[in-house]
Structure formats: structure tokens, C-alpha cells
N, C-alpha and C positions, 0 to 999 in steps of 0.2 A: 491390587489393581487387576481387573479381569482382562482376559485376552482381547475382548471386544474394545474395552476402554483404551488399552495400549495401542491397538490398531487404529482406533479413531483419532487418538492423539497424534500418532505418527503421520496419518494421512492429512490431518489439518496442518501439521507442521510442514509437510512437503508443499502443500498449497501456499502457505504463508511464505516459505522460502522461494518458491517459484515466482510469486507476485512481487516479493521484495527484490529479487534479482532483476526483474523487469524494470522496477522503479529506479534502482541504482544504475542500471544500464542507460535508461533514458537521461538521467542526470549527467552521466559521463559523456554521452553522445551530444548533449546540448550545452556543455560547459561554456562554450564560446558563442552560443546563439543569443543575439540581442533580445531582451525582453523575456527570456526564459526564467522561470522561478523554480528554485529547487523544490523537489517533492520528497515526502517521506510517507511511508505506509503506516496507517493507523492499525496497530495490532493490540488486541485486548483478550482477556480471559472470557470464556463463554459464561453463561449464567451458572449459578450455583448447582453443583452436582454433575456438571458436564465437563469432562476433561478435554484438553486440546487448546487450539488457538483460534480466535475469531478474527477474520480478516476484515478490517473496516475500509473506509474510503481513503483515497490518496489526498494528503494534505499539502497545500502550498505554503512554503515557509517565507513569510514576508512580515514587514513591520508597517502597519497602516499609518502610524504617526510619522515615521521616517519618509514614507512615500509621499505623504501630504507636504511635508517640509521641502522635499526635493522638488516637487512640482511647483511650489511657490518660488523657489530659487531659480528653477529653470525658466519660468515665465518672466521673472524679473531680469534674468540674464538676456533672454531673447529680446525684450523691449529695449534694454540699455545698449545692446549691440547694434540695433537698428539706429538708435539715436547717435551712437558713436560713429557709425558708418556715414550717416548723413553729414554730421559736422566735419568729419574728415574730408569728405568729398567737397564740401562747401569751402573749407579752408584751402584745399588744393586749387579750387577754381579761382578764389580771390588772390591766392598767392601769399607768400611770406615776405618779410621785410627784405631779406637777402635774395629774393627771387626776381630775376630781371624781367619776368613776364607778369609780375604782380600788378595790381591796380596802382599801388603807391609808387612802384618803380616807373611805370609808364607816365604817371603824372610828373614825377621828378625829371624824367627825360624830356618831357614837353616843356617844363619850366626852364631847364638848362638850354634847350634849343631856342627858347624865347630870348634868353640872356645873350646868346651868341648872335642872334639876329639883331638885337639892339645895338651891339658893338659894330656891326657891319650891315646896316639896313639896305645898302646897295648891292649886297651879295645875293644873287639869285640862288646859288647852291644852298646857302643858309636858309633862305626862305622856303626852298623846296624841302629841306630837311625838317623845317618847322611843320610843313604840311604832313610829312611822313610821321612825325612824332605825334601830332594831333590826331591823325587817323588811327595810329596804334592805340592811343588812349581811349578813343571812342570805341574801337573794336574790343579792347580788353574789358570795358564795362558791359557792352552788349553780349560778348562771349560768356562772361560770368553769369549774366542774367539768363541767357539761353540755357546754360548748364543747370541753373537752379530750376528753370521751368521743366527741364527733362527729369530732374529729381522728383518734382511734384507728380509728373506723369508716371514715373516709376513707382512711386508710393501708391498712386491710384490703381495701377495695374496689379501691384502686390495685394492690395485689399481685395480685388476681385478674385484672385487666385486663392487667397486664404478663406474667403467666404465659401468658395466651391469645396475646398478641402474640409472645412468644418461641416458643411451640409452632408457630404458623403460619409464622413467619419461618424456623425450622429446617426445616420441611417443604418450604418453597419453595426454600431453598438446596439441599436434597437433590435436588429435581427439576431445578434448574438444573445441578447437578453432572452429572447423567445427560445432559442435553441438550448441554452443552458438550462432553462426551466424544464424543458422536455427531457433532456438527457439525464439530469439529476433526479427527476421524478421517476425515471426508469431504473434508477440505481446504478447508472453508468458513470464513468469518469469524465468530467468536463474540465479538467485542469488546463488542457491546451486551449480551450475556448476562453477560459479566464485570462490566460496570458495574452491571447489575441485581443481581448476586450481592453485589457490594461494598456496595451500598446496604442490602441485607438484613442483611449482617454488621454494618454500622454500627448498624442498628436493634437488633439483639441486643446489641451491645456497650454501648450506652447503658444497657441494663437489667442485663446481666451482662457484665462485661469478658471478652473472649475472646482467646485466642491462636490465630492462624491458622497451620495447618501445611499446606504445599503438598504435594500428592500427584501421582502420575503421571497423564497424560492430562487435565491441566487441573483435576483434582479438588482440593478443600480439605477439611480436617478442622478442627473447632472444639472447643477445650477452654477451660474457665474458668481464671481465674488460679490457682486452687487445684488444678487438675488434674482436675476433673469433666468427663467426656466429654459434649459436647453434640451433636456430629455426627461420625461416622466411618463413612462409607458410608451408614448409616441414622441418621436424626434421633432424638435422645432425646425422651422425653415427660415434661414437668413436670406435677406434680399438686398442686392446691391447692383447698381448699373455702372460698370466702368466707363470712363470717358475716352474717346479716341484721341482727344487732344485737350490740353488745359492751357488757357491763356491767363496772363497775370490777373485780369479782372474777375476771373471765374472763382467763386468761393461757395462754400456751403451756405453761408448767410444769404446770398442772393439766389440760391437754388439753381445755380448753373452747373453744379456738379452734384453727384448723388450722395445721399446719406445712407444710413443702415437701418433696415427694418428687421424685426424678428416677429414672425407670424403676422405680418402686416402692420405692426406697431412701430412707429419711429423711435429709435433708441439714441440716447445721448452718447456720443462717441468721444467725449472729452476725456482727458487723463483721470478725472475724478468721477466719471460716469459708471454705470452699473457693469460695464464690461472691462473695467480698468485693469491695467497690467497686460503683459503679453504682447505679441506681435501686432495684433489688429489695431488696438488703440494707439500703439506707437506709430504705425503708418498713418492713421488718421491725424495724429498730432502733427506729424511732419507735413502732410498735405494741407491741413487746414489752419495750422497755427505757426509752426516753426518756419516753414518755407514762406509763408505770407509775411512774417516779420522780416525775414531776410530780404524779401523782395522790396519791402518798404525802405530798408536801409540802402539797398542799391539804387532805388529810385531817388532817394534823397540826395545821394552823391551825384547822380546824373543830372537831376534838376538843378542842383546848386551850380554845377559846372556850366550848364547851358545858360542859366540866368546871369551868371557873371559876365558872359560875352554877348548877351542879347540886349544889353542896356544901351539905348540911344545916347545916353550921356557919356558913354565910353567911346562910341564910334558914331560921329555925326551923320554918317551916310546911311545908318540903319534906321528904318522907319518903325513905327509903333508895332506893326504886325510883320516885320521882317525877321527872318532867322539870323542868328549870329554865327560865330565860327562853328559852334556845335548846334545841331538841329534835331527836331523831333521828326524822324523819318523824312528828312529833307525839307521840312517846313518850320513855321513858327511854333514855338512851344507855348502852350496855354497851360498855366498851373492847374486849371480845372481838369485837365487831362493828365493828371499826375501818375496814376497807376500804370505801370509797365513802361515808363519813359526810359528806364535803363535798357530795355530790350530794343527800343527804337532809336536810341541816340546814334547820330551819324555826323561825320564831318561835312560842312557845307560844300556843296558841289562846286561852288565858285573857286574854292581854293584847294580842292582835292585833286591830287595828281591823276586819279582815274576818272576825273570829271572834266570841268573846264580847265583846271590847272593854272589859273591865273594867280600865282602865289604872291605877286606884287600887291594884291589887295590886302594881305596881312599888314602891309606898311602904309598903304594909301587910303584904305577904307574898303570894306567889303562891297559896297555898292557905289564906289566912286566912278565918275564918268570916264576917267582915263588915268594914265600914269601921273604920279605926283613927283615931288622932289625925292630923288633916290637916296639922299642923305638924311631925310627926315625920319627920326626914330621915335617920335613922340607917341604914336599910336602903339607901336610895339612895346614901348616902356609902360604905357597905360595897361596893356594886356598883362605884363609881368606884375605890375602893382596890384591889379585886381585879383590875381591869384593869392596874394598875400593879405588881402583885405578880409577882416573878420565879418562873417555874416551869421545871422541866427538860423540854425537848422534844427529840425526836430524829427525824430523817428522813434519807433517802439524800442529798437535795440540800442540806439545811440543816445537816446534821451534828448533834451533840449539844451543847447549851448551855443556860444559864439565861437566860430571856428574859421580858420583859413582853409583853403582847398586841400593843402597837404595835411593839415591836422585832421580833417574829415576823413581822408583816405586812410591815414594811419590808424585812426580810431576804428574804422571799419575792419581793417585787417586784424587789429588787436581783438576786436569783438569776436570775430570768427575763430581766431586762434585760441582765445580763452575758452569759448564754448567747446571747442574741439578737445582741449585739455581736460576740462571738467567732465565731459561725456566719456572720454577715454578712461579716466580714473574710475568713474562710476561703473563702466563696463568691466574693468579689471577686477574691481571688488566683487561685482555680481558673479563673474566667472569663477573667482576663488570659492565663493560660498557654494555655488552650484557643483563645482568639482569635488569639494569636501563631502557634500551630502551624497553625491553620486558614488563616491568611493565607499562611503559607509553602507550604502544600499548594496553595492557589489559584494561587500563583505558577507552579506547574507546569502550570496549566490553559491554556486557549486564549487566545493573544494575537492579537486580531483584526488588528492592524497587521501582525504577522509573517505571519499566514496569508494576508493579501491580497498581500503581497510574494511568498509562495510560489506563489500562484495566477498572478501575473504571470510568474514563472519557468516554471511549467508551460506557460503559453501560448506562451512562446518556444520551449520544447522541442518542443511540438506543431508549431509553424510550421517549425522546422528539419527535423524528420523528414518533415513533409509535403512540404517542398521537395526532400528527397532522393528521395522517391517520384516527384515530378514530373520530376526530372532523369533518373531511371532510365527512366521512361516515354518521355521524349524520345529517349533513347539507343536504346531498343528500336525505336521508330518509325524512327529513322535506319538502324539495322541491317536492318530489314525492307525498306526501300526500296532497299538496295544490290543 
């Protein structure tokens, strides 16, 4: 080996050691940085006949298949968690069997108060208590329905926020694509930009699951699971108009609330649509399907309760268009105005203590001209009997069946509790899958012990090459003195 070759080899070795120490230092400094991918320096032998080390590009160590699977699991977990949260809130609003504030408990208290009034129809305190229990029952139904309405509004608001997030992330990925192409074309290191772009893709993927397609010059294109182009050179634009308020009758079908558009084209947002999976379609499903079905179930219970006490055959003082004990916002309930009745149900002002407060009308007839026999319990008994009369009811969640009022309320609570349990199990399973894949991905990250060992090796390489330069220098001095 000539002196020149030895010197050239040592100089290239020093350059490689210096660059390697920088890469290892970056790994150690970012060991706990979210989204950071471990780097290694690509070192190769120069072309034939040339001694030394050729320093290549910095390589990011990741597993594309593992990342893809983790993204699928993350999107699934995000969607299932939203569903689980909704059913948990809905079950909490409706209450449980042992909850004194639940729909079933309030109905049971109302029925018990009726029985007590039947035993002492002349007792004003018992009639007043019946008014209190009836008002609590109506309030519990309307309170649950109002809570459901707020959940729909929350889902609509979340959709608006997610659309803004996706639009911004897609624009940022578009910008990074352009920067990466320029940086890599200039032979510079773009690993940090790749990390940043991957984090943005993860952000989009949690909302809309994406398929990442690698292009030339370090570029990527993004497509939804169902093939909707989100970014291919230029970012797509998602459009959605959030609603200030959502009433029960407002649905996507009657165009009273906004749907989703991508580049001006209307997109199917159903669970089986082209954007399926992830947070976005989960929120659309809650707003447009799940909450609408829950509203129908609550409306079915409210309508059944109103109609049981609105029958002129039950109370002869009630006219054909007169409201019964329970009313539609204070008036007569028309079955044609079914949607949202659970939000509007109220106790008749004639017997409400915060209204006229003439609770004797429970006993003598709601629209009776005056007081009747204080010992006559026939109407009160008829009220009690009508609660236990089976009527045919039908809704999306409860199906069609003959039920008493208590059976209907119990089935409603059971339906929400069962849905909550099912959604909770699905969320737990999705979380376990996501955590396992996340841990596997983290296993490819920075191992500080291994990096410290690499740093010690780099130090030895530096010392070895420095020693070669020292020897060459001594040889040159010796030759010059001859």
C-alpha cells in the first residue's frame, strides 16, 4: 500500500467515523421522541482499485408491513372507541336497572304511586306525590332524549374538526413531498422530513384509514381503503358544513344536515363506504344511524306512554283532541308527529304542581267540571291497569312486540346496556391488537444500550484511523530528513 493510499483510507475512515457518531448521537438524543425512526449510516467500499470507505446516505430502519398493519389496527381502535364512548354515554343517560334515576325506575315509582293513590283516593298528599312521580317520569324521558341530541351535535362538531385536521395534514404532506424531492436531489439527508411526513400520515390514518403508495423521488400518494384519492401530487379537499344545532327530525336523508364531499363530489359516509374505518365514518355512523335509531326507541317509549293515558275510553272527560296525563309539549299528541316526541313529552299542566296543580283531576277526570266523589278510585285503578296492558310497539332497536309499559322500559334499558357491553368488548379487543403492533414497531426503534456500544466502536474506528494518519506523518518526516 502506498503512503497516498494509506492516507486516503485513513481520511475517509475519519469522515465515516465522524458521520457515524453524528447519526448515533441523533439516535440517542431522540430515543424518546414520538415518531422518530432509528437511523443507520450506509457505509460501503469504494469502487475497485480505490481504498477507503464510501459514506452513503442515512437509512431509516422501519418495517413497511408492520407500519401498515399498525395503522389498520389504530384506525379500527379509534373507530371502536368512539362507538364504545357513545354507547357508554347513552347507557348512562338511560340508566341501569338498579339506578334510581333510570327510565325504568321512574316508571316503577310512578306505578307505585298510582297504587298508593288507589288505596287512598281521598288523600291529597298521595295525589300530589303522584304528580311528582309523573313529572319525574316525563322529565327522565325528555332529559335522556336531550342528552342524545347533544351527542348527535357532538358527533357533528367532531366531524367538522376532523375534516379540518385532514385537510391541513394533506396539505402539509403535499409540501413535504416537494421538499423531500428537492433535498434528496441535492444529495442531502431528508430523514427528519420523512419522519415528519409519516407522523402526518398517521394523523390522517386515524381519521381516514389510508393506503400509502410510494412514488419516485421520495414521493408518496395516499388513497382511502375504498379507493378515494386523498393525495396524488396535489392534496384533495374535503368539504363539510357543521350544524349549529341538530333537532331530532334533521337527518342526512332529508338534507337538513351536511354530508361529506371530496373535491366537490358527494361521498358515501356509511360504515361500508369508501372512507370506511377510522374516526370520521364512526362519527357519521353515530350522527346518522346509531343516534337516529336510539331516538326512535326513546320516541317509541314516550309515544306509548302518552297514548296509554290519552284514550277517551280511559277517561270520559278527555276529548278526541285533548291531551292526557302526558302531553306533547303541553298539547295533544298526534302520531303523525312522532319524531322527537321523547324530547317534547311533558306532564299535563292541569295536574302539574308547577302548573295549575289540581291533582284531584287524577281521580275525578282531567277535564272534569268539578270535584267528584273523594272515595272513587275507579279512574286511578284504570290508570294502573292501562300501564299493565300489552300494546303493540315497534322500533328499529326494539323490534315489534306486544309489551306493557314496564316491559318496554326494561327492554329499552337492556338494549342500551347490551350495546354498551358489545361495543366495550370490541374496543378492548381493538386496543389489545393496536398495543401489540405498536410495541412491535417500537421494538424497531432506538435501543440506547446498543447505540452506546455503537458509539464506543465508532470511537475505536476514529482512534485507529487517527493512528494511521500519525504514522503516515512520521514516515513523511523521516523521508524528508533523508
